C-alpha positions in Angstrom: 24.0 -23.6 -12.8 22.0 -19.8 -11.8 18.6 -19.2 -13.5 19.5 -15.9 -16.2 17.2 -12.9 -15.1 17.7 -10.4 -18.4 15.5 -8.2 -15.8 17.0 -7.9 -13.1 18.3 -4.3 -13.7 14.4 -2.9 -15.0 12.7 -0.8 -11.9 9.4 -3.0 -9.8 7.0 -1.2 -11.0 2.6 -2.1 -11.1 3.3 -2.6 -15.0 5.1 -5.4 -14.4 5.1 -9.2 -14.3 4.2 -9.9 -10.3 7.7 -11.1 -8.5 6.4 -12.5 -5.4 2.7 -13.8 -3.1 1.6 -14.9 0.0 -1.3 -16.6 1.1 -4.1 -14.5 2.7 -6.1 -15.1 5.2 -9.2 -13.4 6.1 -8.8 -11.1 9.6 -11.1 -8.4 10.5 -8.4 -7.0 12.6 -5.6 -6.7 10.9 -3.5 -5.5 8.3 -1.1 -8.3 5.4 2.0 -8.1 5.7 2.6 -6.8 2.7 0.0 -4.3 0.7 -0.6 -6.1 -2.5 0.2 -4.8 -6.4 -3.0 -7.6 -7.3 -4.7 -11.1 -6.3 -6.4 -14.4 -7.3 -8.7 -16.7 -5.6 -8.2 -20.2 -6.2 -12.4 -21.1 -5.1 -15.0 -18.1 -6.1 -16.8 -16.0 -4.2 -16.8 -12.1 -2.3 -13.9 -11.0 -0.8 -14.4 -8.1 1.9 -11.3 -5.6 1.9 -10.2 -2.6 2.9 -8.3 -0.8 0.4 -5.3 1.0 -0.3 -7.0 4.6 0.2 -8.3 3.4 3.4 -12.1 2.7 1.7 -13.7 -0.9 2.9 -16.1 -2.8 0.4 -16.9 -5.9 -0.7 -16.5 -7.6 -3.8 -18.9 -9.5 -4.8 -18.5 -13.5 -6.6 -14.4 -13.3 -7.2 -13.3 -15.5 -10.0 -10.7 -18.1 -9.6 -8.0 -17.6 -11.3 -8.6 -14.1 -12.5 -5.6 -11.7 -11.3 -7.3 -8.2 -9.8 -5.2 -5.6 -9.3 -5.8 -4.1 -6.7 -4.0 -2.6 -3.8 -5.3 -3.7 -0.4 -4.6 -3.5 3.4 -6.5 -6.4 4.5 -9.2 -8.6 3.3 -11.7 -8.9 6.2 -12.9 -12.2 7.8 -16.7 -10.4 7.5 -18.0 -10.7 4.2 -16.0 -12.8 2.6 -16.7 -16.3 1.2 -13.5 -16.8 -1.6 -11.1 -19.3 -0.6 -7.4 -20.2 -1.6 -6.7 -16.0 -1.1 -2.7 -15.1 -2.5 -1.4 -11.9 -2.4 0.3 -11.3 -5.3 3.5 -8.3 -5.2 
């Protein structure tokens, strides 16, 4: 029996629930396959990122299991010490 999706007729937006995800490998040269709506890490540390508007920065001391609402196009190897990075869409 298929799973019932009571919200299938609703549009996906930034305020709605996360509908997908993917593992992220930090890379200084290549963008992600999809821009994130949010991300989380499973191992604490810093995260070097390029945001949607092109700004590059290091987010210090991310906590495992916290969902950070960030529109990210690239996760950089440089400056990243966090592990288990998950992109949420």
